[in-house]
Each structure stands twice: as structure tokens, then as C-alpha cells.
C-alpha positions as CSV (number, residue, x, y, z in Angstrom):
1,M,36.2,134.8,109.2
2,K,37.2,136.0,112.7
3,D,35.8,139.0,114.6
4,V,38.3,141.7,115.4
5,I,38.2,143.4,118.8
6,I,39.2,147.1,118.6
7,E,40.2,148.7,121.9
8,V,41.0,152.4,122.5
9,L,44.4,152.5,124.3
10,S,45.0,156.3,124.3
11,V,43.2,159.5,123.5
12,N,45.6,162.4,122.9
13,F,45.4,166.2,122.4
14,N,48.2,168.4,121.1
15,K,47.3,171.7,122.6
16,E,50.0,173.7,121.0
17,L,49.1,172.5,117.4
18,A,45.4,172.8,118.1
19,E,45.8,176.4,119.2
20,K,47.8,177.2,116.1
21,Y,45.9,175.3,113.5
22,G,42.6,174.0,114.9
23,Q,39.2,175.6,115.2
24,R,38.6,177.7,118.3
25,D,37.8,175.6,121.4
26,L,38.8,172.3,119.8
27,K,38.8,169.6,122.4
28,V,39.9,165.9,122.5
29,C,38.2,163.4,120.2
30,P,34.5,163.3,120.9
31,F,34.1,159.8,119.5
32,H,36.4,157.7,121.6
33,T,37.5,157.2,125.2
34,V,40.3,155.1,126.8
35,G,39.1,151.6,127.4
36,Q,36.3,151.7,124.8
37,T,35.9,148.3,123.1
38,M,34.3,147.7,119.7
39,I,33.9,144.6,117.6
40,S,34.2,144.4,113.8
41,S,32.3,141.5,112.5
42,L,32.4,140.7,108.8
43,D,34.9,143.5,108.2
44,E,32.3,146.1,109.0
45,K,32.9,149.4,110.7
46,P,31.5,149.4,114.3
47,A,28.7,151.9,114.5
48,E,30.4,153.9,117.3
49,M,33.7,154.2,115.4
50,C,34.8,157.5,113.8
51,S,34.9,157.2,110.0
52,G,38.3,158.8,109.9
53,A,39.8,156.3,112.3
54,W,38.1,153.4,110.4
55,A,39.8,154.6,107.2
56,S,43.2,154.0,108.9
57,L,42.2,150.7,110.5
58,E,40.1,149.0,107.9
59,R,42.7,147.2,105.9
60,Y,44.3,145.7,109.1
61,V,40.9,144.7,110.4
62,F,40.3,142.9,107.1
63,A,43.7,141.2,107.2
64,L,43.3,140.1,110.9
65,S,39.7,138.8,110.3
66,H,41.0,136.7,107.4
67,G,43.8,135.1,109.5
68,V,46.8,137.2,108.4
69,E,49.6,137.1,111.0
70,E,53.1,138.7,111.3
71,F,52.7,142.0,109.5
72,Y,55.9,143.4,108.1
73,D,57.7,140.0,108.2
74,G,57.2,139.6,111.9
75,V,59.5,142.5,113.0
76,W,56.7,144.8,114.3
77,M,54.4,143.4,117.0
78,K,55.2,140.9,119.7
79,N,51.8,139.2,119.3
80,P,51.4,138.5,115.5
81,R,47.6,138.6,116.0
82,E,47.6,142.2,117.2
83,V,48.1,145.5,115.6
84,I,48.5,149.0,117.2
85,L,47.5,152.0,115.0
86,C,46.3,155.5,115.4
87,C,43.8,157.6,113.6
88,P,45.0,160.3,111.1
89,D,43.9,163.3,113.3
90,G,47.2,165.0,114.0
91,L,45.7,167.4,116.6
92,R,43.9,164.8,118.6
93,P,45.1,161.3,117.7
94,V,43.5,158.2,119.1
95,I,45.6,155.0,119.4
96,F,43.8,151.6,118.9
97,K,44.7,148.0,119.5
98,M,43.2,145.5,117.2
99,S,43.2,141.7,117.8
100,A,41.7,138.8,116.0
101,Q,39.5,136.3,117.9
């Protein structure tokens, strides 16, 4: 089983939607910063990872760690051992890159 490196590529904030739907004074994601790198060993959630983000990434981490390549019949990613996904937070989504070692 391979370790999977999880890197934060982008931390976003939709001010318009946050003002309309979010709690007062909602800010960008407090858990992740651009460039942050985490490692998932044995398909486990890294301690510093947000649980909501992990719920979106977990199945891809599992697949990558078990050697799966070419998701969606190879028509998605240039590198078949990488996946780009985001967390489900529509007001302040974080984009992650996952790669198998």
C-alpha cells in the first residue's frame, strides 16, 4: 500500500454567498492554507485535515494508495497517479491535489 500526499493548491472564499447565507463574520477555511502538505498512510485521515474535506477525498486516497490509476477511463488527469478535488464547502472551498508515492 502506498502513502498518498495531499497538498492544498487553493483556498477560496465566496464573499457574496457568504454574506447572503453564511454566519456573520465567516472567514476563509480555518483548517487549511495554500502549500500545506499532509500524508495519508494506511488510508487514514491526516490529523490536521478537516473532516468534511476528508469525506470528499477519502475514496480517492483509498484508490490511489492501492495502485489505481487512470480514473474515469483516463480522460480526466494528465498524470494518472494524481487527482484534483475540492472539499464540499460551497462558501469557502479548498482545492487539494492527491498523489500516490
